C-alpha positions as CSV (number, residue, x, y, z in Angstrom):
1,M,159.2,-14.9,-160.1
2,M,158.7,-11.6,-161.8
3,S,161.6,-10.5,-164.1
4,F,162.8,-7.0,-164.0
5,T,164.8,-7.4,-167.2
6,H,163.5,-5.2,-170.0
7,A,164.0,-6.4,-173.6
8,A,163.8,-3.6,-176.2
9,T,161.5,-4.2,-179.2
10,E,163.7,-4.4,-182.3
11,F,162.6,-2.3,-185.3
12,I,164.0,-3.4,-188.6
13,A,165.9,-0.8,-190.7
14,P,164.3,-0.1,-194.1
15,S,166.1,-1.8,-196.9
16,A,167.3,1.5,-198.4
17,I,169.2,2.3,-195.2
18,S,172.4,0.6,-194.2
19,T,172.7,-1.1,-190.8
20,E,175.3,1.4,-189.8
21,E,173.2,4.4,-190.7
22,W,170.2,2.9,-188.9
23,Q,172.2,2.5,-185.7
24,V,173.2,6.2,-185.8
25,R,169.6,7.1,-186.5
26,V,168.4,5.2,-183.4
27,D,171.2,6.7,-181.2
28,L,170.5,10.2,-182.5
29,A,166.7,9.9,-182.0
30,A,167.4,8.6,-178.5
31,C,169.6,11.7,-177.8
32,Y,166.7,14.0,-178.8
33,R,164.3,12.1,-176.6
34,L,166.7,12.2,-173.6
35,C,167.2,15.9,-174.1
36,A,163.4,16.3,-173.9
37,L,163.2,14.3,-170.7
38,N,165.9,16.5,-169.2
39,G,164.0,19.7,-170.2
40,W,166.8,20.8,-172.5
41,D,164.5,21.3,-175.5
42,D,163.3,24.7,-176.7
43,L,159.9,24.1,-178.4
44,I,160.9,23.2,-182.0
45,Y,164.3,25.0,-181.9
46,T,167.9,23.9,-181.5
47,H,169.5,20.8,-183.1
48,I,171.6,17.7,-182.7
49,S,173.3,16.5,-185.8
50,A,175.3,13.3,-186.6
51,A,177.4,12.3,-189.5
52,V,176.1,9.5,-191.7
53,P,178.6,6.5,-191.7
54,G,180.2,6.0,-195.1
55,E,178.7,9.1,-196.7
56,E,181.2,11.9,-196.4
57,G,179.6,15.4,-196.1
58,R,176.1,14.0,-195.2
59,F,174.4,14.3,-191.8
60,L,171.2,13.5,-190.0
61,I,169.1,16.2,-188.2
62,N,165.7,16.8,-186.8
63,P,162.8,17.8,-189.2
64,F,161.9,21.4,-188.6
65,G,158.6,21.8,-186.7
66,F,158.9,18.6,-184.6
67,R,159.4,18.6,-180.9
68,F,162.3,16.7,-179.5
69,D,160.0,14.1,-178.0
70,E,158.6,13.4,-181.5
71,I,161.9,12.5,-183.1
72,C,162.4,8.9,-184.1
73,A,164.9,7.0,-186.3
74,S,162.8,7.2,-189.4
75,N,161.9,10.9,-189.4
76,L,165.4,12.2,-189.2
77,V,166.4,14.1,-192.3
78,K,169.6,13.5,-194.3
79,I,171.3,16.7,-195.5
80,D,174.6,17.9,-196.8
81,L,177.0,20.5,-195.4
82,Q,174.9,23.3,-196.9
83,G,171.8,22.0,-195.2
84,R,170.3,20.8,-198.4
85,V,168.0,17.8,-198.2
86,V,169.5,14.7,-199.8
87,G,167.1,12.6,-201.8
88,E,163.3,12.9,-201.8
89,Q,162.1,13.4,-198.2
90,K,158.8,14.7,-196.9
91,Y,160.3,16.8,-194.1
92,K,162.1,20.1,-194.1
93,V,165.0,21.3,-192.0
94,N,166.0,24.6,-190.5
95,V,168.9,25.5,-192.8
96,T,169.8,28.6,-190.7
97,G,169.9,26.4,-187.6
98,F,172.2,24.0,-189.2
99,A,174.8,26.7,-190.0
100,I,176.6,26.3,-186.6
101,H,176.6,22.5,-187.0
102,G,177.7,22.6,-190.6
103,A,180.7,24.8,-189.7
104,V,181.8,22.5,-186.9
105,H,181.3,19.3,-188.9
106,A,183.3,20.8,-191.8
107,A,186.2,22.0,-189.6
108,R,186.5,19.0,-187.2
109,S,186.9,15.4,-188.5
110,D,186.2,14.2,-184.9
111,A,182.8,16.0,-184.8
112,I,180.6,13.0,-185.5
113,C,177.8,14.4,-183.3
114,V,177.3,18.2,-182.7
115,M,174.8,19.3,-180.0
116,H,173.6,22.9,-179.8
117,L,171.1,23.6,-177.0
118,H,169.4,26.5,-175.3
119,N,169.6,24.8,-171.9
120,A,168.9,27.2,-169.0
121,N,171.9,26.3,-166.9
122,G,174.3,26.7,-169.8
123,I,172.9,30.0,-171.0
124,A,173.0,31.4,-167.5
125,V,176.7,30.5,-167.0
126,G,177.6,31.7,-170.5
127,M,176.2,35.1,-169.5
128,Q,178.8,35.4,-166.7
129,K,182.0,37.1,-167.6
130,N,184.2,34.4,-166.0
131,G,182.1,31.6,-167.5
132,L,182.4,28.0,-166.1
133,L,184.4,28.0,-162.8
134,P,186.3,24.9,-161.4
135,L,183.9,24.5,-158.5
136,S,182.7,20.9,-159.0
137,Q,184.1,17.6,-160.1
138,H,181.8,17.9,-163.1
139,A,183.3,21.2,-164.1
140,L,186.8,19.8,-163.9
141,R,186.0,17.5,-166.8
142,F,186.2,20.7,-168.8
143,Y,189.1,22.3,-167.0
144,E,191.0,24.4,-169.7
145,Q,188.9,22.5,-172.3
146,V,186.0,24.9,-172.9
147,A,185.7,27.7,-175.4
148,Y,183.6,30.9,-175.6
149,H,182.1,32.7,-178.5
150,D,180.6,36.2,-178.1
151,Y,177.1,36.9,-179.2
152,E,176.8,38.4,-182.7
153,G,173.0,38.1,-183.4
154,L,170.6,35.6,-184.8
155,A,172.1,34.9,-188.3
156,L,175.4,33.2,-188.6
157,S,177.4,34.8,-191.4
158,P,180.4,33.1,-193.1
159,Q,182.6,35.5,-191.3
160,E,181.1,34.6,-187.9
161,Q,181.4,30.9,-188.8
162,S,185.2,31.4,-189.2
163,R,185.4,33.2,-185.8
164,L,183.3,30.5,-184.1
165,I,185.5,27.7,-185.4
166,A,188.6,29.6,-184.4
167,N,187.3,30.1,-180.9
168,L,186.2,26.4,-180.6
169,G,189.6,25.1,-181.7
170,G,189.9,21.5,-180.6
171,Y,187.8,21.8,-177.5
172,P,184.8,19.5,-176.9
173,A,182.6,22.3,-175.4
174,M,181.7,25.9,-176.1
175,F,179.5,28.5,-174.5
176,L,177.8,30.7,-177.1
177,R,177.5,33.7,-174.8
178,N,173.9,35.0,-174.3
179,H,172.7,32.1,-176.5
180,G,173.4,28.5,-175.5
181,T,175.9,25.7,-175.4
182,L,177.6,23.5,-178.0
183,I,179.2,20.1,-177.6
184,S,181.2,18.1,-180.2
185,G,181.3,14.3,-179.7
186,R,183.1,11.5,-181.4
187,T,179.9,9.5,-181.0
188,V,176.3,10.4,-180.2
189,A,176.7,8.8,-176.8
190,E,179.8,10.9,-176.0
191,A,178.1,14.1,-177.0
192,F,175.1,13.4,-174.8
193,V,177.2,12.4,-171.8
194,L,179.4,15.5,-172.2
195,M,176.4,17.8,-172.4
196,D,174.9,16.1,-169.3
197,T,178.2,16.7,-167.4
198,L,178.4,20.3,-168.6
199,D,174.8,21.1,-167.7
200,K,175.2,19.7,-164.2
201,A,178.4,21.6,-163.7
202,C,176.6,24.8,-164.7
203,G,173.7,23.9,-162.3
204,F,176.0,23.3,-159.4
205,Q,177.8,26.6,-160.1
206,L,174.5,28.6,-160.2
207,K,173.3,27.0,-156.9
208,A,176.6,27.7,-155.2
209,Q,176.6,31.3,-156.3
210,S,173.0,31.8,-155.2
211,G,174.0,31.1,-151.6
212,G,176.0,34.3,-151.5
213,G,178.9,32.9,-149.5
214,E,182.6,32.7,-150.5
215,L,183.3,29.9,-152.9
216,S,186.0,27.3,-152.5
217,M,188.0,26.3,-155.6
218,P,190.6,23.6,-155.9
219,A,194.2,24.6,-156.6
220,H,195.3,24.7,-160.3
221,E,197.4,21.6,-159.9
222,I,194.6,19.6,-158.4
223,C,192.2,20.8,-161.2
224,R,194.6,19.6,-163.9
225,K,195.3,16.3,-162.1
226,T,191.5,15.6,-161.8
227,Y,190.9,16.5,-165.5
228,R,193.6,13.9,-166.5
229,E,192.0,11.3,-164.2
230,L,188.5,12.0,-165.6
231,I,189.5,11.6,-169.3
232,G,191.5,8.4,-168.6
233,D,193.0,7.0,-171.8
234,G,191.1,9.5,-173.9
235,S,188.7,7.0,-175.4
236,P,185.2,8.3,-176.4
237,E,183.0,8.7,-173.3
238,G,179.5,7.2,-172.9
239,V,180.3,3.6,-173.6
240,L,178.9,2.4,-170.3
241,E,176.3,5.1,-169.8
242,W,174.6,4.9,-173.2
243,P,173.1,1.4,-172.8
244,A,171.8,2.3,-169.4
245,L,170.2,5.5,-170.9
246,L,168.6,3.5,-173.7
247,R,167.2,1.1,-171.2
248,K,165.7,4.0,-169.4
249,L,164.1,5.3,-172.7
250,D,162.8,1.8,-173.6
251,A,161.1,1.5,-170.3
252,I,159.3,4.8,-170.9
253,D,158.6,4.7,-174.7
254,N,160.7,2.9,-177.3
255,S,159.0,4.6,-180.3
256,Y,162.3,6.5,-180.9
257,R,163.5,3.3,-182.5
258,Q,160.8,3.3,-185.2
């Protein structure tokens, strides 16, 4: 009888990298690949960063010039809060692109993984004056839990970093108006699942608005009640979803584990 169980090939971590760091590398590489599958990538631009376990002030990020579907555990680059490469590595990073990530990592101890994307649904909703509306159950995950930062141009100055962090506060999600989206996760898995939920919420809103009819929104009390139900006990999200997503990737191409 044919078996439909898929066993992932295990790639051994290099001796210079701890088991804990290698696991984060694998998860982060998977996150990049999943974003590519969802069409959230933007050529070689935007970034997803993750803190290195046991190395305060050090992070992993994609090598600049690589597509998201080319990222694997071994080609992620280790950097510090200023975007400087740690150790001798053959890849370079987009220091300007890390500025947003570095600001969030420095300000939030819970920001283990920071995702900044130019996903079409998120950009479109961020362009709207009222932003994300409580139209769907997906949107209610972010009810009263989403921030907004007005567009100030390409370069992120120290002054704008301060404004961005003040606007983000303790929220898990932010719309960078006219620019993109940002998610802060306590794990790579949580960051991806939250971004997936946000992107779907934005897509549902845009589809509903395109119909031209009057929209129905739940009452404020119902929205708050649903949000509390969705977050449960407040534990990091993605615990159940992440293994399923990795199985999906392994069935397609497990080279992200290399």
